[in-house]
N, C-alpha and C positions, 0 to 999 in steps of 0.2 A: 572395829569390826575386822575380822580376818576371813578371807575367802581363799580356799585352797582348791585348785583344779588339778586333775591328774590325767595321765595318759598311760596306756599299756602297750607293750610291744606288739601284742597280737591284734590290737585294734588301732594302731598308730595311723594307718592310712585313712581311716574313717574319722577318728577323733581329732587329729592334728588341725585340719582346716576349721573345725568348729571351735576348738580351743583358741586358735589364732584370732578368729573373728571376735570371740568373747573377750579376749585380752585386749585387743585393739579398742573395742567399744568401752571397756571398763577404764582403760588408761585415759582415753580422750575425755571421759566424763569426770575424771579426777581433776582435770585442769580447771583452775579458777583461783583468783587471788582471795586471800582471807580465809582459806580453808586450813584445816589441821595439817601439820607435817605428816607425810605418809611415805610408804615405800612400795616398790614392786619388785618381787624376786622371781626370776625365771630360771629354773634348773633345767639342764639338758636343752639349752637354747636351740642347737642345730636340729632338733626334732620338730621344730615349728618354723613356719615361714610367716613372719609378720611384715606386711608391707610398711615401708618407711620406718623400719626399726631404728635405723641410724639417726633419725630425727628425735626419737623419744627421749633419750637422756638430756639433751640440751633443752628441749621444750619443758620436760618435767622439772628440771632444776629451777626454772623460772617460777614454778608453782610449789616449791618446797617438797618435791617428790624425788626421793632417791631411787635409783634403779640399780639392781644387782642382777647380773646374769652369770650363769655358770655353764661351762662346757668342758669336755674332756680334752679336745685338741682343736687347734686352729684349722686343721684339715677338714674336720667335720663342718665347721662354720663355712669354710670355702666351698664345700660340696653343696650346701643348702643355699648360700647367698652369693656365691661366686667370689673370685679373688678380690675384685674391687669392692664388693659389698662387705666382705669380711674386713678388709682394710679400713673402710669408712667407719665400721662399727668399733673397731679397736681404737681408732684415732679419736673417736668422739667421746670416749670414756675419760672421765677426769682422773680416776685411779684404777689401776689394774694390778691385781694380785695374781701371780702365777706360781703355782706349786707344781714341781716336777717330782714324780715318783721315780726313785732309783730303779733301774732295771737289774735283773739278776746278774748280769756281767759287769755292772758298774762298781766302781770303788767307793761310791758315795754312801 
C-alpha cells in the first residue's frame, strides 16, 4: 500500500499541522515486530514540524522501517527545528547523501 500526502505553498499554514499530525500517527502505527519491511519518505521536510522527529529513524529501524527525508538546505531545517534540533536530526541518520548544485559563478 502506498499513501501519498501533499502540501501546497498557498495552503501551507493550514495543511502543515494536519499533515504533521497524520504522519506522526501513521508512523507510530507502523511500529511492531513481525510486520513487512516498509519505508517513510518525506520531501521538503522543513515545511513540516514533526514533534520528536529526531527519534523516528532510530525507533523505525528497530521495526524494519527505513526513513528518507529530503530538504534543500540545512538552514531551512534550522529555521523550523532550531540549530540543536537540526543537528540532532542529521546526527541520528545512518546515511546522509548530500548533493550540491553548482552555482553560476562556480567552476564545478
